[in-house]
C-alpha positions in Angstrom: 0.0 0.0 0.0 2.8 2.4 0.9 4.6 1.6 -2.3 1.6 2.6 -4.3 1.4 6.0 -2.6 5.1 6.6 -3.1 4.8 5.6 -6.8 1.9 8.0 -7.4 3.6 10.9 -5.7 6.9 10.3 -7.5 5.1 10.0 -10.9 3.4 13.3 -10.3 6.6 14.8 -9.2 8.4 13.5 -12.3 5.8 15.1 -14.6 6.1 18.5 -12.8 9.9 18.3 -12.7 9.9 17.5 -16.4 8.3 20.8 -17.1 11.3 22.7 -15.7 14.3 20.3 -15.9 15.5 18.1 -18.7 15.2 14.3 -17.9 18.8 13.7 -18.8 20.1 16.3 -16.4 22.2 15.0 -13.5 20.1 17.0 -11.0 16.8 15.6 -12.2 16.5 13.1 -9.4 17.3 15.7 -6.7 14.8 18.2 -8.1 12.2 15.4 -8.4 12.7 14.5 -4.7 12.3 18.1 -3.8 9.1 18.4 -5.8 7.8 15.2 -4.2 8.5 16.5 -0.7 6.7 19.8 -1.6 3.7 17.8 -2.9 3.6 15.7 0.4 3.8 18.9 2.5 1.0 20.5 0.4 -1.2 17.4 0.8 -0.7 17.3 4.6 -1.3 21.0 4.9 -4.6 20.7 3.0 -5.7 17.8 5.3 -4.8 19.7 8.5 -6.5 22.9 7.5 -9.5 21.3 5.7 -12.1 22.4 8.3 -10.8 25.9 8.3 -10.8 26.0 4.4 -14.4 24.7 4.3 -15.6 27.2 6.9 -13.8 30.0 5.0 -15.7 29.3 1.8 -19.0 29.2 3.6 -19.6 25.5 3.9 -21.8 24.8 7.0 -22.0 21.4 8.4 -25.5 20.4 9.4 -25.9 19.1 12.9 -26.8 15.5 13.4 -30.2 14.7 14.9 
């Protein structure tokens, strides 16, 4: 399960890195790792601040009866 998550994040990071760095560049792996870490940090930040984000945009949770 963890391997699948890492593979998805690294694939997305490779695509994003490919926009800015040539694949044959010696620093491609380093830049890809930095982009993947930024993606993980962004995902965790969205998860942590999700209630605040939803309340900021006017989403009101209905109370349970």
